[in-house]
N, C-alpha and C positions, 0 to 999 in steps of 0.2 A: 623560730629564730634560727638563722643559719649564717655562720661566719660574719658576725657583726651586723647582720641585716635582719629586718622583719620581713617575712614573706607571707602574703595573704593570697589565697587561692579561692576564687568564687566560681562555682559550677552551677549550670542550670540545665534543664532538660527541654528547653524551648525549641524554636524553629531552626537553630543552628546558623552557621555562617558559610556561605558558599566559598569554594576555593578562589573564585574570581574576586570576591569582595574582601577576603581576609587581609590582603596587603593594604587596603585603604580603610580598614574598619575604624581607625581613629581620626579620619578626616571628617570635618563637619559636612553634613548633608550629602555625603558620598552615596550615590545610588546603589541599590542592590535589588534586583528584580524579585528576589525572595521576600525581602522586607516590604517592598511595595505591595506585593500581593497580600501580605499579612495584615498591614494596617492602612494601606492606601497612600502613605506618604514617605515611606522609607525611613532612613535613620536621620536623626536631627543633630544636636550638638552635644548630647550627653557624654558619649565616649571621648569626644575631643576635649571636653572640660576635664574629664577624669585624667586623660594624658597630661594636660597642662598642669593640673594640680600636683600630680605625682612627680613630674619632671621638675617643677618649681621647688620641690623638696629633695631633689637629688636622686630620685628614684626612677624606676622603669616599670612599664606595664606592657604585658604581652597578651595577645588573644590567640586562642586555639579552638578549632572545631573540626570534627570529622565530616561535616557537611550537612546538607539539608535534613532537617528533622532529628538531628543527633545532638542537639544542645551545644553549649559553648563553655569554655573555661577561660577565665581571666586571671593572670598572675601579676600581682603588684609586689615589687621589692623596694624597700626603703632602708637606707643606711641609718642605723641607730646613732643618736648623738654620742659623740665621744668614742665612736668605734669606726674602724675602717674595714671594709670587706677584704677578705683574702683574695689574692690574685691567682 
């Protein structure tokens, strides 16, 4: 918890996210040649649903990756009820 908000960070050591794909990572079905090579279909709607749910609750979600083969980190921040984050 930080400044009236809950912060959840999820890390993995998977295929990573390319620099080209990172800006569109939360768009449904956005292509990424790395993901296509991994599973044959690329990304679906999972991260778009995550973003929609988090934003529906007044929160934010951000994705980070150092690139191919270096895993990913996702950070979700949600304002706690009755609290307001510091500016």
